MARMI-310344 format. One line per 5 residues: number of its first residue (from 1); for each residue x, y, z of N, C-alpha, C, CB. Coordinates in Angstrom, 3 decimals, decimal comma, padded with zeros to 6 digits. Atoms other than C-alpha are relative to their C-alpha. Last residue first. Glycine has a CB too. Example, Ala and Ser with C-alpha at 12.3 -4.5 7.8 and 13.67 -1.06 7.14 Angstrom:
2) -000,820 -001,190 -000,060 013,670 -001,060 007,140 -000,770 001,090 000,730 000,414 000,462 -001,415  000,890 -001,190 000,000 012,300 -004,500 007,800 000,900 001,200 000,000 -000,992 000,027 001,246
***
This chain:
230) 001,160 -000,757 000,488 -014,404 -003,979 008,831 -001,079 -000,921 -000,552 000,430 000,994 -001,078  000,065 -000,151 001,452 -012,130 -006,265 010,853 -001,206 000,842 -000,402 -000,061 -001,373 -000,681  001,327 -000,159 000,580 -011,171 -006,121 014,529 000,095 000,226 -001,503 -000,741 001,162 000,667  000,064 -000,870 001,176 -007,915 -007,496 015,924 -001,416 000,020 -000,580 001,010 -000,465 -001,072  000,633 -001,258 -000,410 -008,060 -008,900 019,469 -000,210 000,954 -001,184 000,850 000,687 001,070
225) 001,270 000,326 -000,653 -007,385 -012,533 018,518 -000,754 001,256 000,435 000,247 -000,899 001,210  001,110 000,151 000,942 -004,763 -011,329 016,051 -001,350 -000,219 000,667 000,278 -001,139 -000,919  000,741 -001,256 000,126 -002,385 -010,063 018,751 -001,264 -000,160 -000,832 000,883 001,066 -000,616  000,632 -000,322 -001,277 -001,185 -013,525 019,803 -000,874 001,247 -000,105 001,062 000,198 001,077  000,991 001,044 -000,285 -000,532 -014,588 016,216 -000,747 000,290 001,297 000,678 -001,377 000,082
220) 001,185 -000,329 000,793 001,183 -011,254 015,599 -001,100 -001,029 000,229 000,355 000,076 -001,497  000,660 -001,142 -000,653 003,613 -011,893 018,466 -001,280 000,377 -000,741 000,955 001,218 000,064  000,621 000,518 -001,219 004,413 -015,322 017,028 -000,722 001,110 000,761 001,056 -000,656 000,899  001,235 000,676 000,401 005,006 -013,797 013,600 -000,720 -000,583 001,214 000,303 -001,111 -001,021  001,033 -001,018 000,213 007,522 -011,417 015,143 -001,329 -000,646 -000,361 000,426 000,980 -001,104
215) 000,407 -000,488 -001,320 009,550 -014,335 016,483 -001,115 001,035 -000,121 001,202 000,604 000,745  000,725 001,115 -000,624 009,618 -015,933 013,011 -000,509 000,429 001,372 000,911 -001,261 000,124  001,322 -000,040 000,608 010,586 -012,562 011,561 -000,871 -001,134 000,542 000,109 -000,090 -001,532  000,770 -001,060 -000,670 013,470 -012,343 014,042 -001,398 000,137 -000,600 000,744 001,344 -000,098  000,534 000,445 -001,294 014,648 -015,761 012,840 -000,840 001,086 000,674 001,144 -000,416 000,927
210) -000,899 -000,008 -001,163 015,080 -014,622 009,242 -000,703 -000,378 001,307 000,629 001,370 000,149  000,953 -000,302 -001,072 012,937 -015,733 006,252 000,763 -000,045 001,323 -001,215 -001,015 000,003  -000,486 000,467 -001,305 015,303 -015,593 003,282 -000,947 000,481 001,084 001,449 000,502 000,276  -001,252 000,745 000,176 014,523 -015,274 -000,431 000,499 -000,602 001,320 001,078 000,916 -000,592  000,311 001,146 000,851 010,871 -014,288 -000,044 001,237 -000,886 -000,163 -000,513 000,471 -001,383
205) 000,393 001,108 -000,868 011,932 -012,109 002,872 -000,448 -001,221 -000,788 -001,107 000,438 000,929  -001,126 000,437 -000,828 013,880 -009,798 000,562 -000,374 -001,237 000,808 000,450 001,131 000,941  -000,985 000,602 000,909 011,171 -009,558 -002,087 001,215 -000,507 000,772 000,441 001,018 -001,070  000,331 001,360 000,447 008,503 -009,103 000,585 001,032 -000,636 -000,915 -001,306 000,016 -000,701  -001,040 000,232 001,009 010,067 -006,110 002,382 -000,164 -001,399 -000,596 001,422 000,167 000,619
200) -000,930 -001,131 000,091 007,578 -004,493 004,780 001,055 -000,155 -001,087 000,683 000,193 001,316  000,392 -001,178 000,769 004,951 -007,077 003,761 000,968 001,193 000,025 -001,298 000,453 000,487  -000,944 -000,261 001,076 006,709 -010,230 004,949 -000,216 001,364 -000,643 -000,104 -001,077 -001,048  -001,178 -000,669 -000,560 004,860 -010,217 008,290 001,076 000,260 -001,051 000,581 -000,834 001,127  000,329 -001,371 -000,428 001,615 -010,946 006,443 001,231 000,731 000,509 -001,076 -000,022 001,092
195) -000,131 -000,912 001,141 003,079 -013,943 004,582 -000,341 001,444 000,380 -000,903 -000,460 -001,145  -001,314 000,110 000,633 003,846 -015,940 007,722 000,141 000,957 -001,174 000,243 -001,428 -000,467  -000,966 -000,824 -000,737 000,783 -014,653 009,533 001,363 -000,025 -000,685 000,130 -000,489 001,457  000,356 -001,408 000,138 -001,574 -016,024 006,905 001,015 000,905 000,681 -001,384 000,252 000,574  -000,360 -000,412 001,360 000,174 -019,393 006,721 -000,258 001,487 -000,196 -000,787 -000,816 -001,041
190) -001,465 -000,025 000,073 -000,005 -019,735 010,506 000,482 000,415 -001,395 000,574 -001,380 000,366  -000,575 -001,053 -000,830 -003,663 -018,760 010,742 001,509 000,115 -000,191 -000,316 -000,257 001,462  000,247 000,152 -001,436 -004,873 -020,877 007,816 000,748 001,087 000,780 000,436 -001,413 000,484  -001,163 -000,289 -000,839 -005,054 -019,764 004,190 -000,355 -000,175 001,474 000,519 001,431 -000,260  -000,400 001,163 -000,800 -007,945 -021,508 002,434 001,223 000,244 000,881 000,277 -001,158 -000,908
185) 001,018 000,324 -001,001 -009,796 -018,460 001,073 000,441 -001,092 000,954 -001,273 -000,416 -000,679  -000,133 -000,925 -001,123 -006,662 -017,224 -000,706 -000,992 -000,301 001,116 -000,187 001,424 -000,477  000,738 -001,262 000,141 -006,750 -020,302 -002,932 000,160 000,866 001,250 -001,495 -000,276 -000,265  001,400 000,097 -000,432 -003,964 -022,894 -002,478 -000,707 001,322 -000,290 -000,098 -000,356 001,521  000,755 000,715 001,033 -000,523 -023,533 -004,000 -001,458 -000,232 000,401 000,667 -001,334 -000,300
180) 000,637 001,197 -000,559 001,159 -022,482 -000,716 -000,798 -000,824 -001,007 -000,901 000,398 001,113  -000,653 000,563 -001,182 003,683 -019,728 -001,479 -000,580 -001,340 000,443 -000,093 000,973 001,131  -001,463 -000,004 000,118 002,852 -018,693 -005,039 000,659 -000,733 001,161 000,522 001,434 -000,068  -000,403 001,039 000,964 -000,815 -019,713 -004,894 001,508 -000,117 -000,069 -000,563 000,303 -001,397  000,427 001,290 -000,546 -001,516 -017,755 -001,720 000,422 -001,144 -000,927 -001,531 -000,018 000,209
175) -000,874 000,364 -001,118 000,558 -014,824 -003,025 -000,351 -001,380 000,563 -000,092 001,054 001,108  -001,274 000,475 000,544 -001,204 -014,686 -006,418 000,918 -000,467 001,119 000,685 001,104 -000,820  000,274 001,168 000,833 -004,610 -014,454 -004,775 001,273 -000,607 -000,548 -000,923 000,371 -001,141  000,093 001,205 -000,821 -003,336 -012,163 -002,013 -000,281 -001,253 -000,822 -001,079 000,173 001,041  001,325 000,376 -000,468 -002,195 -009,454 -004,371 -000,029 -001,352 000,680 -000,958 -000,001 -001,139
170) 000,858 -001,070 -000,508 000,901 -008,882 -006,436 -001,369 -000,544 000,395 -000,154 001,111 -001,051  001,218 000,615 -000,542 003,782 -011,291 -007,059 -000,841 001,086 000,655 000,340 -001,135 001,026  001,023 000,008 001,041 006,484 -009,833 -009,340 -001,310 -000,614 000,435 000,503 -000,726 -001,186  -000,584 -000,480 001,244 009,198 -010,827 -006,871 -001,010 -000,104 -001,150 001,276 -000,794 -000,333  -001,147 000,770 000,460 007,176 -011,237 -003,697 000,487 000,568 -001,317 -000,355 -001,495 -000,149
165) -000,248 001,082 -000,946 004,042 -010,078 -001,924 001,181 -000,883 -000,413 -001,244 -000,847 000,145  -001,006 000,937 000,515 003,394 -006,686 -003,531 000,343 -001,022 001,071 001,277 000,750 -000,460  -001,291 -000,098 -000,661 000,131 -005,030 -002,435 000,955 -001,062 -000,541 -000,161 -000,145 001,523  -001,002 -000,690 000,824 -002,652 -004,870 -005,027 001,375 000,076 000,643 -000,470 001,385 -000,308  -000,071 000,463 001,387 -005,317 -007,333 -003,856 001,075 000,681 -000,836 -001,318 000,202 -000,654
160) -000,426 001,397 000,021 -004,896 -006,974 -000,103 000,174 -000,526 -001,421 -001,002 -000,860 000,746  -001,382 000,114 -000,496 -005,052 -003,194 -000,460 000,510 -001,431 -000,105 000,089 000,477 001,458  -000,897 -000,440 001,072 -008,172 -003,337 -002,623 001,457 -000,132 000,437 -000,307 001,459 -000,402  000,105 000,908 001,144 -010,078 -005,438 -000,101 000,987 000,387 -001,096 -001,431 000,000 -000,555  -000,767 001,208 -000,315 -008,812 -003,440 002,892 -000,022 -000,976 -001,171 -000,557 -000,678 001,263
155) -001,410 -000,359 -000,119 -009,989 -000,162 001,386 000,844 -001,240 000,244 000,209 001,017 001,131  -000,524 -000,149 001,353 -013,289 -001,707 000,295 001,490 000,346 000,033 -000,783 001,082 -000,762  -000,015 001,334 000,618 -014,044 -002,939 003,825 000,611 000,071 -001,401 -001,435 -000,588 -000,068  -001,198 000,701 -000,469 -013,081 000,438 005,260 000,133 -001,383 -000,643 -000,032 -000,137 001,526  000,189 000,643 -001,296 -015,748 002,120 003,120 001,281 -000,742 000,375 -001,219 -000,974 -000,030
150) 000,095 001,454 -000,073 -014,570 004,357 000,312 -000,356 -000,447 001,413 001,316 -000,647 -000,445  000,895 000,550 001,031 -015,240 008,048 -000,466 -000,177 -001,528 000,086 000,533 000,363 -001,371  001,267 -000,729 000,091 -013,831 010,114 002,409 -000,992 -000,654 -000,949 000,255 001,415 -000,443  000,743 000,145 -001,254 -011,088 007,611 003,302 -001,372 000,678 -000,061 000,811 000,581 001,155  000,455 001,381 -000,154 -009,920 007,372 -000,299 -000,866 -000,157 001,234 001,189 -000,950 000,076
145) 000,969 000,302 001,064 -009,740 011,118 -000,906 -000,591 -001,391 000,190 000,665 000,106 -001,388  001,257 -000,664 -000,357 -008,064 011,657 002,467 -001,084 -000,280 -001,034 000,214 001,511 000,137  000,552 000,736 -001,143 -005,399 009,081 001,618 -001,336 000,596 000,420 000,986 000,013 001,186  000,685 001,173 000,561 -004,881 010,735 -001,768 -000,640 -000,825 001,110 000,986 -000,873 -000,810  001,174 -000,482 000,740 -004,082 014,054 -000,059 -000,804 -001,184 -000,547 000,433 000,941 -001,162
140) 000,999 -000,422 -000,981 -001,776 012,376 002,454 -001,278 000,472 -000,677 000,562 001,112 000,884  000,560 001,212 -000,589 000,107 010,543 -000,306 -001,111 000,348 000,998 001,106 -000,822 000,693  000,956 000,497 000,990 000,622 013,862 -002,076 -000,692 -001,254 000,500 000,700 -000,281 -001,331  001,099 -000,963 000,043 002,210 015,260 001,088 -001,066 -000,449 -000,996 000,522 001,403 -000,372  000,824 000,226 -001,177 004,300 012,120 001,576 -001,191 000,956 000,020 000,834 000,163 001,274
135) 000,806 001,207 000,214 005,533 012,407 -002,011 -000,908 -000,284 001,181 000,898 -001,200 -000,255  000,981 -000,341 001,040 006,597 016,011 -001,414 -000,899 -001,208 -000,265 000,713 000,454 -001,316  001,116 -000,665 -000,657 008,253 014,997 001,871 -001,077 000,426 -001,006 000,501 001,214 000,777  -000,193 -001,450 -000,030 010,397 012,507 000,019 -001,209 000,616 000,685 000,196 000,588 -001,444  000,373 -000,721 -001,217 010,887 008,744 -000,079 000,316 001,480 -000,144 000,728 -000,583 001,224
130) -000,973 -001,017 -000,414 010,892 007,009 -003,464 -000,506 000,790 001,196 000,308 000,950 -001,160  -000,612 000,321 -001,298 008,575 003,965 -003,529 000,971 001,063 000,501 000,721 -001,313 -000,095  -001,187 000,833 000,157 006,445 005,531 -006,276 000,588 -000,305 001,368 001,049 000,693 -000,903  -001,294 -000,639 -000,188 002,944 007,027 -006,467 001,151 -000,974 -000,227 000,091 000,592 001,394  -000,309 -001,177 000,800 -000,585 006,293 -007,652 001,454 000,460 -000,003 -000,823 001,097 000,461
125) 000,860 -000,280 001,150 -002,052 002,983 -006,509 000,565 001,062 -000,921 -001,355 000,425 000,469  -000,039 001,094 000,973 000,754 001,766 -004,259 -000,784 000,326 -001,269 -000,549 -001,270 000,625  -001,336 000,037 000,615 001,154 005,110 -002,490 000,064 -001,064 -001,085 001,082 -000,269 001,064  -000,118 -001,216 000,816 -002,579 005,480 -001,819 001,323 000,010 -000,754 -000,117 001,263 000,881  000,803 000,216 001,195 -002,696 001,858 -000,611 000,094 001,192 -000,944 -001,456 -000,259 000,377
120) -000,743 000,929 000,855 000,173 002,462 001,790 -000,749 -000,274 -001,295 000,263 -001,314 000,741  -001,129 -000,731 000,567 -001,621 005,517 003,144 000,831 -000,895 -000,920 000,881 000,567 001,120  000,525 -000,911 001,025 -004,827 003,529 003,575 001,116 000,803 -000,646 -001,038 000,946 000,604  000,361 000,782 001,183 -002,994 000,699 005,356 -000,510 000,917 -001,109 -001,067 -001,058 000,353  001,144 000,888 -000,203 -001,458 003,224 007,725 -000,237 -000,813 -001,267 -001,273 000,807 000,382
115) 001,127 000,054 000,930 002,002 004,702 007,270 -001,077 -000,986 000,441 000,491 -000,370 -001,381  001,181 000,119 -000,847 004,311 005,585 010,145 -001,279 -000,162 -000,791 -000,113 001,196 000,886  001,132 -000,785 000,470 006,831 006,770 007,562 -001,226 -000,054 000,880 -000,367 -000,441 -001,338  001,242 000,568 -000,519 010,272 005,747 008,790 -001,173 000,880 -000,397 000,063 -000,155 001,535  -000,085 001,460 000,125 013,279 006,626 006,623 -001,281 -000,661 000,464 001,184 -000,543 000,802
110) 001,359 000,541 000,045 013,250 010,351 005,897 000,078 -001,499 -000,230 -000,846 000,687 -001,111  000,532 000,221 001,351 016,741 011,426 006,958 -001,411 -000,571 000,104 000,924 -000,960 -000,819  -000,338 -001,107 000,871 018,695 012,685 009,962 -000,456 -000,160 -001,425 001,438 000,203 000,014  -000,807 000,497 001,117 018,594 009,317 011,704 000,413 001,106 -000,961 -000,764 -001,064 -000,754  -001,214 000,642 -000,504 017,464 010,709 015,051 000,926 -000,411 -001,144 -000,361 -001,225 000,849
105) -000,835 -001,032 -000,606 015,001 013,109 013,415 001,313 -000,587 000,504 -000,746 000,686 001,148  -000,610 -000,759 001,090 013,625 010,370 011,171 000,939 001,080 000,530 -001,082 000,632 -000,874  -001,007 000,846 000,636 013,059 008,124 014,187 000,719 000,754 -001,107 -000,643 -001,271 -000,560  -001,130 000,097 -000,928 011,302 010,930 016,070 001,120 -000,853 -000,592 -000,458 -000,590 001,345  -000,707 -001,283 000,030 009,100 011,652 013,063 001,215 -000,012 000,916 -000,940 001,134 000,401
100) -000,774 -000,060 001,242 008,187 007,959 012,774 000,807 001,296 -000,083 -000,931 -000,119 -001,218  -001,132 000,921 -000,136 007,123 007,772 016,437 000,898 000,079 -001,222 -000,492 -001,443 000,203  -000,927 -000,582 -000,981 004,961 010,872 016,040 001,240 -000,864 000,169 -000,695 000,178 001,353  -000,699 -001,107 000,670 003,412 009,468 012,832 001,011 000,640 000,944 -001,009 001,061 -000,498  -001,005 000,570 000,886 002,559 006,199 014,589 000,808 001,068 -000,716 -000,655 -000,903 -001,010
95) -001,058 000,543 -000,854 000,793 008,050 017,379 001,130 -000,578 -000,842 -000,563 -001,076 000,939  -000,787 -001,108 -000,533 -001,129 010,104 014,834 001,131 -000,477 000,896 -000,892 000,945 000,767  -000,255 000,421 -001,375 -002,292 007,031 012,905 000,926 001,044 000,623 000,634 -001,452 000,062  -001,276 -000,391 -000,583 -003,723 008,526 009,725 000,078 -000,458 001,454 000,196 001,526 -000,097  -001,085 000,070 000,974 -006,409 007,235 007,369 001,369 000,323 000,563 -000,284 000,917 -001,117
90) 000,438 -000,553 001,283 -009,509 008,254 009,277 001,160 000,068 -000,989 -000,608 001,397 000,197  -000,519 -001,307 000,433 -008,811 006,061 012,311 -000,556 000,407 -001,367 001,532 -000,032 -000,054  000,336 -001,151 -000,849 -010,851 003,378 014,080 000,438 001,347 -000,564 000,617 -000,182 001,345  001,446 -000,238 000,020 -011,036 000,391 011,717 -000,391 001,270 000,753 -000,730 -001,190 000,597  000,589 -000,240 001,321 -007,313 000,504 010,934 -001,477 000,370 000,040 000,174 -001,214 -000,851
85) 001,070 -000,966 -000,266 -006,034 000,832 014,505 -000,822 000,291 -001,254 000,587 001,301 000,548  000,965 000,589 -000,927 -003,949 -002,370 014,197 -001,149 000,946 000,356 000,707 -000,426 001,260  000,797 -001,170 -000,404 -002,231 -001,087 011,068 -001,111 -000,445 000,949 -000,603 000,726 -001,248  -000,231 -001,269 000,674 000,438 -003,230 009,406 -000,695 001,197 000,637 -000,434 -000,114 -001,401  -001,399 -000,276 000,331 000,856 -006,419 011,410 000,220 001,438 -000,454 000,471 -000,949 -001,079
80) -000,794 000,067 -001,225 -002,511 -006,715 013,158 001,458 000,376 -000,255 -000,078 -001,399 000,605  000,371 -001,156 -000,818 -004,306 -005,536 010,014 000,836 000,035 001,274 -001,504 -000,036 000,346  -000,505 -001,202 000,652 -002,368 -008,028 007,884 -000,339 001,247 000,818 -000,577 000,121 -001,416  -001,462 -000,022 -000,084 -002,915 -010,934 010,269 000,573 001,276 -000,594 000,590 -001,212 -000,712  -000,401 -000,334 -001,367 -006,605 -010,161 010,706 001,524 000,113 000,125 -000,531 -001,056 000,979
75) 000,442 -001,370 -000,278 -007,238 -010,065 006,967 000,462 000,433 001,383 -001,534 000,114 -000,108  -000,932 -000,913 000,652 -005,122 -013,186 006,492 -000,397 001,456 000,262 000,052 -000,277 -001,513  -001,294 000,095 -000,684 -007,038 -015,165 009,102 000,994 000,976 -000,621 000,552 -001,445 -000,066  000,029 -000,959 -001,109 -010,291 -013,886 007,624 001,305 -000,037 000,789 -001,187 -000,293 000,930  000,005 000,556 -001,352 -009,315 -015,811 004,487 -000,034 001,104 001,061 001,231 -000,888 000,209
70) -001,308 -000,112 -000,640 -010,107 -013,879 001,312 -000,111 -000,521 001,428 000,517 001,476 -000,020  -000,778 001,184 000,351 -013,123 -015,053 -000,700 001,427 000,050 000,546 000,036 -000,160 -001,503  000,590 001,182 -000,652 -015,526 -012,600 000,955 000,776 -001,278 -000,273 -001,429 -000,181 -000,456  -000,176 -000,076 -001,453 -013,287 -009,668 000,018 -000,492 -001,271 000,690 -000,740 001,218 000,561  000,967 -000,845 -000,695 -013,155 -010,611 -003,667 000,167 -000,121 001,509 -001,432 -000,372 -000,407
65) 000,834 000,847 -000,859 -009,952 -012,082 -005,100 -000,939 000,914 000,776 000,874 -000,882 000,976  000,911 -000,673 -000,921 -008,126 -010,465 -008,033 -000,839 -001,024 000,767 -000,914 000,980 -000,765  001,336 000,602 000,122 -005,232 -012,400 -009,553 -000,914 000,626 001,040 000,056 -001,555 000,176  001,032 -000,858 -000,591 -001,801 -010,962 -010,231 -001,365 -000,611 -000,262 000,074 001,445 -000,573  000,995 000,945 -000,508 001,492 -012,644 -011,076 -001,034 000,815 000,766 000,657 -001,118 000,916
60) 000,301 000,037 -001,420 003,379 -010,077 -013,124 -000,973 -001,128 000,319 -000,572 001,339 000,457  001,346 -000,454 -000,331 004,895 -010,598 -016,559 -000,204 -000,115 001,510 -001,077 -000,825 -000,772  000,454 000,153 -001,380 008,383 -010,982 -018,001 -001,421 000,521 000,183 000,945 000,726 000,949  001,248 000,760 000,002 008,857 -011,319 -021,756 -000,607 -000,144 001,400 000,239 -001,371 -000,595  001,055 -000,729 000,710 011,480 -008,550 -022,013 -001,352 -000,707 000,000 000,425 000,237 -001,413
55) 000,672 000,961 000,874 013,550 -010,324 -019,324 -001,167 000,711 -000,703 -000,507 -001,248 000,815  -000,739 001,261 -000,025 016,140 -008,347 -017,367 -000,583 -001,022 -000,963 000,013 -000,570 001,404  -001,374 -000,367 000,320 014,838 -004,851 -018,185 000,883 -001,244 -000,034 000,544 001,019 001,020  -000,198 000,101 001,454 011,423 -006,465 -018,290 001,350 000,537 -000,453 -001,099 000,745 -000,721  -000,125 001,404 000,389 011,507 -007,093 -014,536 000,310 -000,141 -001,487 -001,281 -000,759 000,339
50) -001,258 000,526 -000,541 012,201 -003,439 -013,764 000,226 -001,444 -000,453 -000,002 000,079 001,542  -001,090 -000,603 000,775 009,422 -002,253 -016,096 001,350 -000,528 000,469 -000,037 001,535 000,117  -000,031 000,700 001,285 007,031 -004,725 -014,449 001,111 000,555 -000,889 -001,362 000,118 -000,712  -000,620 001,311 -000,207 007,935 -003,344 -011,016 000,099 -000,771 -001,317 -000,799 -000,816 001,031  -001,429 -000,185 -000,275 007,235 000,243 -012,051 000,714 -001,343 000,118 000,198 000,815 001,288
45) -000,640 -000,464 001,236 003,907 -000,699 -013,642 001,501 000,163 000,184 -000,615 001,326 -000,457  -000,048 001,124 000,942 002,845 -002,745 -010,626 000,724 000,400 -001,276 -001,420 -000,492 -000,330  -001,045 000,926 -000,439 003,803 000,067 -008,244 000,122 -001,191 -000,950 -000,288 -000,492 001,422  -001,300 -000,615 000,252 001,738 002,582 -010,218 001,132 -000,939 000,380 000,128 001,312 000,768  -000,286 -001,116 -000,896 -001,243 000,245 -010,197 001,346 000,596 -000,386 -000,003 -000,456 001,494
40) -001,418 -000,276 -000,173 -002,879 -002,252 -012,554 000,141 001,178 000,962 000,693 000,299 -001,373  -000,687 001,046 000,772 -006,232 -003,900 -013,246 001,515 000,191 000,078 -000,468 000,015 -001,480  -001,175 -000,409 000,785 -007,892 -001,908 -010,485 000,595 -001,184 -000,764 001,069 000,623 000,919  -001,290 000,465 -000,504 -011,321 -003,248 -009,421 001,159 000,476 -000,877 000,009 -001,521 000,088  -000,655 000,866 000,982 -014,430 -001,210 -010,181 001,419 -000,334 000,461 000,029 000,676 -001,395
35) 000,919 001,036 000,498 -016,832 000,245 -007,600 000,668 -001,009 -000,919 -001,144 000,643 -000,730  000,940 000,300 -001,086 -014,679 002,528 -005,407 -000,913 -001,156 -000,401 -000,841 001,251 000,360  -000,419 001,217 -000,705 -012,038 002,188 -008,091 -000,840 -000,280 001,245 001,461 000,110 000,393  000,195 001,159 000,881 -013,877 004,718 -010,276 000,307 -001,290 000,744 000,887 000,113 -001,258  001,440 000,260 000,100 -014,108 007,254 -007,443 -000,284 -001,230 -000,854 -000,722 001,216 -000,583
30) 000,435 000,467 -001,313 -010,389 006,983 -006,716 -001,488 -000,340 -000,029 000,290 001,064 001,081  -000,396 001,406 -000,119 -009,656 007,261 -010,435 -000,422 -000,593 001,333 001,502 -000,141 -000,172  000,865 000,748 000,915 -011,667 010,489 -010,687 000,322 -001,495 000,053 000,155 000,530 -001,444  001,295 000,159 -000,658 -009,884 011,786 -007,587 -000,976 -000,778 -000,873 -000,586 001,363 000,348  -000,132 000,984 -001,084 -006,491 011,146 -009,178 -001,356 -000,261 000,635 001,008 000,488 001,071
25) -000,200 001,302 000,658 -007,493 012,969 -012,361 000,112 -001,101 001,049 001,272 000,021 -000,897  001,311 000,412 000,491 -008,879 015,851 -010,278 000,082 -001,356 -000,703 -000,569 001,058 -000,955  000,784 000,423 -001,157 -005,587 016,072 -008,385 -001,391 -000,476 -000,422 -000,120 001,148 001,010  -000,559 001,268 -000,468 -003,651 016,148 -011,669 -000,795 -000,530 001,194 001,483 000,172 000,381  000,427 001,026 000,960 -005,922 018,854 -013,090 000,494 -001,376 000,430 000,518 000,331 -001,414
20) 001,420 000,251 -000,233 -005,386 020,932 -009,951 -000,515 -001,100 -000,916 -000,812 001,281 -000,206  000,097 000,723 -001,261 -001,622 020,586 -010,272 -001,448 -000,343 000,320 000,610 000,820 001,133  -000,480 001,355 000,268 -001,768 021,582 -013,944 -000,099 -000,857 001,261 001,456 000,031 -000,517  001,044 000,674 000,772 -003,924 024,578 -013,049 000,398 -001,443 -000,304 -000,278 000,761 -001,307  001,101 000,281 -000,922 -001,461 025,568 -010,335 -001,140 -000,725 -000,703 -000,513 001,294 000,626
15) -000,424 001,094 -000,866 001,458 025,249 -012,762 -001,114 -000,394 000,973 001,264 000,393 000,773  -000,008 001,233 000,807 -000,331 027,370 -015,355 000,369 -001,203 000,852 000,983 000,127 -001,178  001,394 000,353 000,268 -001,123 030,057 -012,770 -000,093 -001,302 -000,788 -000,701 001,130 -000,766  000,549 000,549 -001,245 002,496 030,074 -011,558 -001,440 -000,459 -000,208 000,068 001,048 001,133  -000,615 001,315 -000,194 003,722 030,514 -015,123 -000,559 -000,676 001,253 001,535 000,131 000,103
10) 000,622 000,899 000,971 001,266 033,360 -015,717 000,538 -001,419 000,170 000,247 000,500 -001,439  001,371 000,245 -000,423 002,351 035,111 -012,518 -000,691 -001,002 -000,925 -000,784 001,312 000,038  -000,053 000,851 -001,195 006,023 034,704 -013,438 -001,403 -000,350 000,468 000,777 000,698 001,132  -000,424 001,334 000,429 005,436 036,056 -016,946 000,010 -000,968 001,188 001,400 000,062 -000,655  001,155 000,642 000,623 003,440 039,003 -015,586 000,345 -001,418 -000,438 -000,492 000,821 -001,201
5) 001,011 000,255 -001,019 006,285 039,909 -013,237 -001,203 -000,723 -000,568 -000,438 001,296 000,639  -000,448 001,159 -000,757 008,932 039,567 -015,948 -001,043 -000,385 001,044 001,353 000,284 000,671  -000,922 -000,290 -001,090 007,017 041,954 -018,165 000,355 -001,283 000,731 -000,606 001,027 000,974  000,501 000,439 -001,294 005,468 040,746 -021,409 001,043 000,276 001,073 -000,366 -001,499 -000,031  -000,939 000,924 -000,648 006,524 042,799 -024,428 -000,482 -000,317 001,417 001,437 000,604 000,035
***
């Protein structure tokens, strides 16, 4: 008869092996996507399931666009909006994390994340929108995997191609067509900024573009001239 102590040790060992296997599976996907473009992500799958609850025939708008075919205006606008230190850090903005921790402490809940573009990409590729410290810990591990194996150019390319930009609209190719009926390469400065500032909540801002977002877009336009790209 197996003792309680041995049973607990065996259970812990199995759980650790399962956790290791999961991390290895993630790392294998990270390595694969270094060279091959994702055809879907965790966020895409979750969003498609939500859409198909209302319409079983629903599909996502998603079109891959290579880095060189994406407007530099959009690249600069997104970096300026989401992560102005993108080219300098290793996946984590320590100043941004400190600010987020203070906000969470004041609010008494996990609301602000201080996420960089790489952290957002890690979440989009593998995780869910649910906020928890466990998810943030896994996000940090995936962020390190990506930063250690991908170049910044590849990180930005994949991010721009998988981020949600509206109701079922994923990636800059679909976004440029959805909002302006043009290829992603033809987005001008004002068009690029307008959709870049939507990223915190694109489904909400797709329906209504508030005045404070217009003011924010003007600040981003001024900041873009100093924004560096990989």
